[in-house]
PDB file with SEQRES, HELIX, SHEET and CRYST1 records, atoms N, CA, C and O in Angstrom:
SEQRES   1 A   55  MET PRO GLN LEU ASN PRO SER PRO TRP PHE ALA ILE MET          
SEQRES   2 A   55  VAL PHE SER TRP LEU ILE PHE LEU THR VAL ILE PRO PRO          
SEQRES   3 A   55  LYS VAL LEU ALA HIS ASN PHE PRO ASN ASP PRO ALA LEU          
SEQRES   4 A   55  HIS SER THR GLU MET THR LYS THR ASP SER TRP ASN TRP          
SEQRES   5 A   55  PRO TRP TYR                                                  
HELIX    1 AA1 PRO A    2  LEU A    4  5                                   3    
HELIX    2 AA2 PRO A    6  LEU A   29  1                                  24    
CRYST1    1.000    1.000    1.000  90.00  90.00  90.00 P 1           1          
ATOM      1  N   MET A   1     122.306  78.374  27.277  1.00  0.00           N  
ATOM      2  CA  MET A   1     121.558  79.138  26.264  1.00  0.00           C  
ATOM      3  C   MET A   1     121.226  78.220  25.111  1.00  0.00           C  
ATOM      4  O   MET A   1     122.113  77.892  24.323  1.00  0.00           O  
ATOM      5  N   PRO A   2     119.975  77.790  24.982  1.00  0.00           N  
ATOM      6  CA  PRO A   2     119.629  76.782  23.982  1.00  0.00           C  
ATOM      7  C   PRO A   2     119.677  77.298  22.546  1.00  0.00           C  
ATOM      8  O   PRO A   2     119.780  76.489  21.624  1.00  0.00           O  
ATOM      9  N   GLN A   3     119.608  78.603  22.319  1.00  0.00           N  
ATOM     10  CA  GLN A   3     119.640  79.066  20.936  1.00  0.00           C  
ATOM     11  C   GLN A   3     121.040  78.912  20.329  1.00  0.00           C  
ATOM     12  O   GLN A   3     121.179  79.052  19.114  1.00  0.00           O  
ATOM     13  N   LEU A   4     122.046  78.640  21.094  1.00  0.00           N  
ATOM     14  CA  LEU A   4     123.382  78.426  20.583  1.00  0.00           C  
ATOM     15  C   LEU A   4     123.630  76.972  20.224  1.00  0.00           C  
ATOM     16  O   LEU A   4     124.703  76.646  19.717  1.00  0.00           O  
ATOM     17  N   ASN A   5     122.685  76.102  20.469  1.00  0.00           N  
ATOM     18  CA  ASN A   5     122.804  74.703  20.090  1.00  0.00           C  
ATOM     19  C   ASN A   5     122.544  74.578  18.601  1.00  0.00           C  
ATOM     20  O   ASN A   5     121.407  74.797  18.184  1.00  0.00           O  
ATOM     21  N   PRO A   6     123.521  74.242  17.773  1.00  0.00           N  
ATOM     22  CA  PRO A   6     123.339  74.253  16.302  1.00  0.00           C  
ATOM     23  C   PRO A   6     122.618  73.031  15.742  1.00  0.00           C  
ATOM     24  O   PRO A   6     122.300  72.995  14.553  1.00  0.00           O  
ATOM     25  N   SER A   7     122.361  72.049  16.567  1.00  0.00           N  
ATOM     26  CA  SER A   7     121.818  70.799  15.984  1.00  0.00           C  
ATOM     27  C   SER A   7     120.456  70.968  15.301  1.00  0.00           C  
ATOM     28  O   SER A   7     120.333  70.501  14.169  1.00  0.00           O  
ATOM     29  N   PRO A   8     119.421  71.591  15.883  1.00  0.00           N  
ATOM     30  CA  PRO A   8     118.175  71.644  15.133  1.00  0.00           C  
ATOM     31  C   PRO A   8     118.216  72.713  14.033  1.00  0.00           C  
ATOM     32  O   PRO A   8     117.605  72.532  12.981  1.00  0.00           O  
ATOM     33  N   TRP A   9     118.928  73.819  14.263  1.00  0.00           N  
ATOM     34  CA  TRP A   9     118.926  74.933  13.291  1.00  0.00           C  
ATOM     35  C   TRP A   9     119.742  74.621  12.094  1.00  0.00           C  
ATOM     36  O   TRP A   9     119.410  75.039  10.985  1.00  0.00           O  
ATOM     37  N   PHE A  10     120.835  73.875  12.292  1.00  0.00           N  
ATOM     38  CA  PHE A  10     121.666  73.510  11.141  1.00  0.00           C  
ATOM     39  C   PHE A  10     120.903  72.564  10.208  1.00  0.00           C  
ATOM     40  O   PHE A  10     121.026  72.677   8.988  1.00  0.00           O  
ATOM     41  N   ALA A  11     120.132  71.648  10.753  1.00  0.00           N  
ATOM     42  CA  ALA A  11     119.373  70.698   9.940  1.00  0.00           C  
ATOM     43  C   ALA A  11     118.275  71.469   9.170  1.00  0.00           C  
ATOM     44  O   ALA A  11     118.031  71.191   7.996  1.00  0.00           O  
ATOM     45  N   ILE A  12     117.633  72.415   9.822  1.00  0.00           N  
ATOM     46  CA  ILE A  12     116.595  73.235   9.155  1.00  0.00           C  
ATOM     47  C   ILE A  12     117.241  74.047   8.040  1.00  0.00           C  
ATOM     48  O   ILE A  12     116.674  74.153   6.952  1.00  0.00           O  
ATOM     49  N   MET A  13     118.396  74.613   8.283  1.00  0.00           N  
ATOM     50  CA  MET A  13     119.066  75.397   7.228  1.00  0.00           C  
ATOM     51  C   MET A  13     119.465  74.503   6.049  1.00  0.00           C  
ATOM     52  O   MET A  13     119.283  74.901   4.898  1.00  0.00           O  
ATOM     53  N   VAL A  14     119.994  73.328   6.301  1.00  0.00           N  
ATOM     54  CA  VAL A  14     120.400  72.441   5.227  1.00  0.00           C  
ATOM     55  C   VAL A  14     119.229  71.976   4.424  1.00  0.00           C  
ATOM     56  O   VAL A  14     119.296  71.962   3.195  1.00  0.00           O  
ATOM     57  N   PHE A  15     118.146  71.591   5.076  1.00  0.00           N  
ATOM     58  CA  PHE A  15     116.965  71.146   4.316  1.00  0.00           C  
ATOM     59  C   PHE A  15     116.284  72.279   3.558  1.00  0.00           C  
ATOM     60  O   PHE A  15     115.747  72.070   2.471  1.00  0.00           O  
ATOM     61  N   SER A  16     116.307  73.446   4.117  1.00  0.00           N  
ATOM     62  CA  SER A  16     115.703  74.576   3.367  1.00  0.00           C  
ATOM     63  C   SER A  16     116.564  74.910   2.153  1.00  0.00           C  
ATOM     64  O   SER A  16     116.008  75.212   1.098  1.00  0.00           O  
ATOM     65  N   TRP A  17     117.901  74.870   2.249  1.00  0.00           N  
ATOM     66  CA  TRP A  17     118.741  75.121   1.081  1.00  0.00           C  
ATOM     67  C   TRP A  17     118.596  74.029   0.057  1.00  0.00           C  
ATOM     68  O   TRP A  17     118.646  74.307  -1.141  1.00  0.00           O  
ATOM     69  N   LEU A  18     118.415  72.784   0.485  1.00  0.00           N  
ATOM     70  CA  LEU A  18     118.167  71.687  -0.475  1.00  0.00           C  
ATOM     71  C   LEU A  18     116.858  71.917  -1.231  1.00  0.00           C  
ATOM     72  O   LEU A  18     116.779  71.683  -2.437  1.00  0.00           O  
ATOM     73  N   ILE A  19     115.879  72.357  -0.544  1.00  0.00           N  
ATOM     74  CA  ILE A  19     114.599  72.628  -1.196  1.00  0.00           C  
ATOM     75  C   ILE A  19     114.760  73.802  -2.154  1.00  0.00           C  
ATOM     76  O   ILE A  19     114.275  73.742  -3.284  1.00  0.00           O  
ATOM     77  N   PHE A  20     115.423  74.854  -1.729  1.00  0.00           N  
ATOM     78  CA  PHE A  20     115.633  75.997  -2.604  1.00  0.00           C  
ATOM     79  C   PHE A  20     116.439  75.629  -3.851  1.00  0.00           C  
ATOM     80  O   PHE A  20     116.153  76.124  -4.941  1.00  0.00           O  
ATOM     81  N   LEU A  21     117.432  74.772  -3.698  1.00  0.00           N  
ATOM     82  CA  LEU A  21     118.286  74.425  -4.821  1.00  0.00           C  
ATOM     83  C   LEU A  21     117.682  73.383  -5.748  1.00  0.00           C  
ATOM     84  O   LEU A  21     118.146  73.232  -6.878  1.00  0.00           O  
ATOM     85  N   THR A  22     116.662  72.660  -5.305  1.00  0.00           N  
ATOM     86  CA  THR A  22     116.024  71.663  -6.166  1.00  0.00           C  
ATOM     87  C   THR A  22     114.720  72.094  -6.765  1.00  0.00           C  
ATOM     88  O   THR A  22     114.334  71.587  -7.818  1.00  0.00           O  
ATOM     89  N   VAL A  23     114.026  73.010  -6.135  1.00  0.00           N  
ATOM     90  CA  VAL A  23     112.696  73.429  -6.591  1.00  0.00           C  
ATOM     91  C   VAL A  23     112.753  74.693  -7.417  1.00  0.00           C  
ATOM     92  O   VAL A  23     112.140  74.768  -8.482  1.00  0.00           O  
ATOM     93  N   ILE A  24     113.493  75.702  -6.932  1.00  0.00           N  
ATOM     94  CA  ILE A  24     113.445  77.020  -7.582  1.00  0.00           C  
ATOM     95  C   ILE A  24     114.205  77.091  -8.894  1.00  0.00           C  
ATOM     96  O   ILE A  24     113.661  77.671  -9.833  1.00  0.00           O  
ATOM     97  N   PRO A  25     115.425  76.552  -9.053  1.00  0.00           N  
ATOM     98  CA  PRO A  25     116.120  76.723 -10.326  1.00  0.00           C  
ATOM     99  C   PRO A  25     115.391  76.165 -11.541  1.00  0.00           C  
ATOM    100  O   PRO A  25     115.413  76.830 -12.577  1.00  0.00           O  
ATOM    101  N   PRO A  26     114.739  74.983 -11.503  1.00  0.00           N  
ATOM    102  CA  PRO A  26     113.970  74.568 -12.699  1.00  0.00           C  
ATOM    103  C   PRO A  26     112.837  75.504 -13.043  1.00  0.00           C  
ATOM    104  O   PRO A  26     112.525  75.687 -14.220  1.00  0.00           O  
ATOM    105  N   LYS A  27     112.208  76.103 -12.039  1.00  0.00           N  
ATOM    106  CA  LYS A  27     111.116  77.044 -12.288  1.00  0.00           C  
ATOM    107  C   LYS A  27     111.671  78.321 -12.961  1.00  0.00           C  
ATOM    108  O   LYS A  27     111.063  78.866 -13.881  1.00  0.00           O  
ATOM    109  N   VAL A  28     112.807  78.766 -12.490  1.00  0.00           N  
ATOM    110  CA  VAL A  28     113.397  79.980 -13.068  1.00  0.00           C  
ATOM    111  C   VAL A  28     113.917  79.705 -14.478  1.00  0.00           C  
ATOM    112  O   VAL A  28     113.743  80.531 -15.375  1.00  0.00           O  
ATOM    113  N   LEU A  29     114.552  78.553 -14.678  1.00  0.00           N  
ATOM    114  CA  LEU A  29     115.100  78.250 -15.989  1.00  0.00           C  
ATOM    115  C   LEU A  29     114.022  77.913 -17.019  1.00  0.00           C  
ATOM    116  O   LEU A  29     114.278  78.006 -18.219  1.00  0.00           O  
ATOM    117  N   ALA A  30     112.851  77.534 -16.591  1.00  0.00           N  
ATOM    118  CA  ALA A  30     111.764  77.233 -17.516  1.00  0.00           C  
ATOM    119  C   ALA A  30     111.097  78.487 -18.006  1.00  0.00           C  
ATOM    120  O   ALA A  30     110.268  78.410 -18.913  1.00  0.00           O  
ATOM    121  N   HIS A  31     111.410  79.633 -17.460  1.00  0.00           N  
ATOM    122  CA  HIS A  31     110.799  80.883 -17.879  1.00  0.00           C  
ATOM    123  C   HIS A  31     111.365  81.267 -19.247  1.00  0.00           C  
ATOM    124  O   HIS A  31     112.576  81.241 -19.465  1.00  0.00           O  
ATOM    125  N   ASN A  32     110.461  81.624 -20.161  1.00  0.00           N  
ATOM    126  CA  ASN A  32     110.923  82.080 -21.474  1.00  0.00           C  
ATOM    127  C   ASN A  32     110.543  83.538 -21.674  1.00  0.00           C  
ATOM    128  O   ASN A  32     109.544  84.016 -21.137  1.00  0.00           O  
ATOM    129  N   PHE A  33     111.338  84.218 -22.435  1.00  0.00           N  
ATOM    130  CA  PHE A  33     111.113  85.630 -22.694  1.00  0.00           C  
ATOM    131  C   PHE A  33     110.324  85.782 -23.986  1.00  0.00           C  
ATOM    132  O   PHE A  33     110.730  85.235 -25.011  1.00  0.00           O  
ATOM    133  N   PRO A  34     109.212  86.506 -23.972  1.00  0.00           N  
ATOM    134  CA  PRO A  34     108.384  86.561 -25.169  1.00  0.00           C  
ATOM    135  C   PRO A  34     108.990  87.459 -26.257  1.00  0.00           C  
ATOM    136  O   PRO A  34     108.627  87.319 -27.425  1.00  0.00           O  
ATOM    137  N   ASN A  35     109.875  88.350 -25.917  1.00  0.00           N  
ATOM    138  CA  ASN A  35     110.435  89.278 -26.915  1.00  0.00           C  
ATOM    139  C   ASN A  35     111.901  89.020 -27.095  1.00  0.00           C  
ATOM    140  O   ASN A  35     112.731  89.825 -26.672  1.00  0.00           O  
ATOM    141  N   ASP A  36     112.245  87.885 -27.731  1.00  0.00           N  
ATOM    142  CA  ASP A  36     113.644  87.618 -28.020  1.00  0.00           C  
ATOM    143  C   ASP A  36     114.148  88.600 -29.088  1.00  0.00           C  
ATOM    144  O   ASP A  36     113.450  88.881 -30.062  1.00  0.00           O  
ATOM    145  N   PRO A  37     115.351  89.108 -28.895  1.00  0.00           N  
ATOM    146  CA  PRO A  37     115.846  90.068 -29.883  1.00  0.00           C  
ATOM    147  C   PRO A  37     116.151  89.359 -31.192  1.00  0.00           C  
ATOM    148  O   PRO A  37     116.746  88.282 -31.210  1.00  0.00           O  
ATOM    149  N   ALA A  38     115.734  89.980 -32.278  1.00  0.00           N  
ATOM    150  CA  ALA A  38     115.969  89.402 -33.630  1.00  0.00           C  
ATOM    151  C   ALA A  38     117.151  90.153 -34.274  1.00  0.00           C  
ATOM    152  O   ALA A  38     117.395  91.320 -33.968  1.00  0.00           O  
ATOM    153  N   LEU A  39     117.846  89.493 -35.133  1.00  0.00           N  
ATOM    154  CA  LEU A  39     118.951  90.108 -35.839  1.00  0.00           C  
ATOM    155  C   LEU A  39     118.393  91.048 -36.921  1.00  0.00           C  
ATOM    156  O   LEU A  39     117.528  90.669 -37.711  1.00  0.00           O  
ATOM    157  N   HIS A  40     118.905  92.258 -36.932  1.00  0.00           N  
ATOM    158  CA  HIS A  40     118.454  93.233 -37.914  1.00  0.00           C  
ATOM    159  C   HIS A  40     119.499  93.269 -39.035  1.00  0.00           C  
ATOM    160  O   HIS A  40     120.644  92.848 -38.871  1.00  0.00           O  
ATOM    161  N   SER A  41     119.053  93.787 -40.166  1.00  0.00           N  
ATOM    162  CA  SER A  41     119.983  93.917 -41.290  1.00  0.00           C  
ATOM    163  C   SER A  41     120.997  94.993 -40.971  1.00  0.00           C  
ATOM    164  O   SER A  41     120.718  95.915 -40.205  1.00  0.00           O  
ATOM    165  N   THR A  42     122.177  94.876 -41.560  1.00  0.00           N  
ATOM    166  CA  THR A  42     123.244  95.824 -41.277  1.00  0.00           C  
ATOM    167  C   THR A  42     123.243  96.990 -42.227  1.00  0.00           C  
ATOM    168  O   THR A  42     124.038  97.912 -42.046  1.00  0.00           O  
ATOM    169  N   GLU A  43     122.383  96.999 -43.241  1.00  0.00           N  
ATOM    170  CA  GLU A  43     122.396  98.125 -44.159  1.00  0.00           C  
ATOM    171  C   GLU A  43     121.778  99.351 -43.460  1.00  0.00           C  
ATOM    172  O   GLU A  43     120.833  99.224 -42.682  1.00  0.00           O  
ATOM    173  N   MET A  44     122.318 100.511 -43.749  1.00  0.00           N  
ATOM    174  CA  MET A  44     121.862 101.752 -43.140  1.00  0.00           C  
ATOM    175  C   MET A  44     120.721 102.294 -43.963  1.00  0.00           C  
ATOM    176  O   MET A  44     120.775 102.318 -45.192  1.00  0.00           O  
ATOM    177  N   THR A  45     119.687 102.727 -43.271  1.00  0.00           N  
ATOM    178  CA  THR A  45     118.576 103.357 -43.965  1.00  0.00           C  
ATOM    179  C   THR A  45     118.823 104.848 -44.086  1.00  0.00           C  
ATOM    180  O   THR A  45     119.440 105.453 -43.209  1.00  0.00           O  
ATOM    181  N   LYS A  46     118.346 105.441 -45.162  1.00  0.00           N  
ATOM    182  CA  LYS A  46     118.539 106.866 -45.380  1.00  0.00           C  
ATOM    183  C   LYS A  46     117.508 107.635 -44.512  1.00  0.00           C  
ATOM    184  O   LYS A  46     116.300 107.404 -44.578  1.00  0.00           O  
ATOM    185  N   THR A  47     118.042 108.532 -43.723  1.00  0.00           N  
ATOM    186  CA  THR A  47     117.160 109.325 -42.886  1.00  0.00           C  
ATOM    187  C   THR A  47     117.015 110.701 -43.517  1.00  0.00           C  
ATOM    188  O   THR A  47     117.994 111.273 -43.995  1.00  0.00           O  
ATOM    189  N   ASP A  48     115.802 111.232 -43.522  1.00  0.00           N  
ATOM    190  CA  ASP A  48     115.536 112.562 -44.041  1.00  0.00           C  
ATOM    191  C   ASP A  48     115.749 113.594 -42.951  1.00  0.00           C  
ATOM    192  O   ASP A  48     115.515 113.325 -41.772  1.00  0.00           O  
ATOM    193  N   SER A  49     116.193 114.770 -43.348  1.00  0.00           N  
ATOM    194  CA  SER A  49     116.367 115.818 -42.360  1.00  0.00           C  
ATOM    195  C   SER A  49     115.000 116.378 -41.969  1.00  0.00           C  
ATOM    196  O   SER A  49     114.032 116.316 -42.727  1.00  0.00           O  
ATOM    197  N   TRP A  50     114.966 116.907 -40.799  1.00  0.00           N  
ATOM    198  CA  TRP A  50     113.685 117.423 -40.303  1.00  0.00           C  
ATOM    199  C   TRP A  50     113.388 118.800 -40.960  1.00  0.00           C  
ATOM    200  O   TRP A  50     114.291 119.598 -41.212  1.00  0.00           O  
ATOM    201  N   ASN A  51     112.149 119.024 -41.209  1.00  0.00           N  
ATOM    202  CA  ASN A  51     111.726 120.300 -41.751  1.00  0.00           C  
ATOM    203  C   ASN A  51     111.154 121.115 -40.627  1.00  0.00           C  
ATOM    204  O   ASN A  51     110.004 120.924 -40.229  1.00  0.00           O  
ATOM    205  N   TRP A  52     111.967 122.043 -40.102  1.00  0.00           N  
ATOM    206  CA  TRP A  52     111.517 122.872 -38.983  1.00  0.00           C  
ATOM    207  C   TRP A  52     110.826 124.114 -39.560  1.00  0.00           C  
ATOM    208  O   TRP A  52     111.506 124.966 -40.133  1.00  0.00           O  
ATOM    209  N   PRO A  53     109.544 124.242 -39.432  1.00  0.00           N  
ATOM    210  CA  PRO A  53     108.863 125.381 -40.019  1.00  0.00           C  
ATOM    211  C   PRO A  53     109.110 126.697 -39.308  1.00  0.00           C  
ATOM    212  O   PRO A  53     108.871 127.751 -39.898  1.00  0.00           O  
ATOM    213  N   TRP A  54     109.579 126.685 -38.069  1.00  0.00           N  
ATOM    214  CA  TRP A  54     109.746 127.937 -37.323  1.00  0.00           C  
ATOM    215  C   TRP A  54     111.188 128.454 -37.377  1.00  0.00           C  
ATOM    216  O   TRP A  54     111.515 129.477 -36.775  1.00  0.00           O  
ATOM    217  N   TYR A  55     112.035 127.737 -38.100  1.00  0.00           N  
ATOM    218  CA  TYR A  55     113.447 128.170 -38.137  1.00  0.00           C  
ATOM    219  C   TYR A  55     113.801 128.705 -39.500  1.00  0.00           C  
ATOM    220  O   TYR A  55     114.939 129.116 -39.726  1.00  0.00           O  
TER     221      TYR A  55                                                      
END                                                                             
């Protein structure tokens, strides 16, 4: 049964993982997020109560 011979498939698997580990991570790490969270002030703003006209 030739499909059980690991010699060609193992080399294909190793080379494909080497390509994945050398090409894809720099592309993913180069991605920047346009909406970085900014630090907000810690002071609490005064909220007004709602004026419910039907109650």
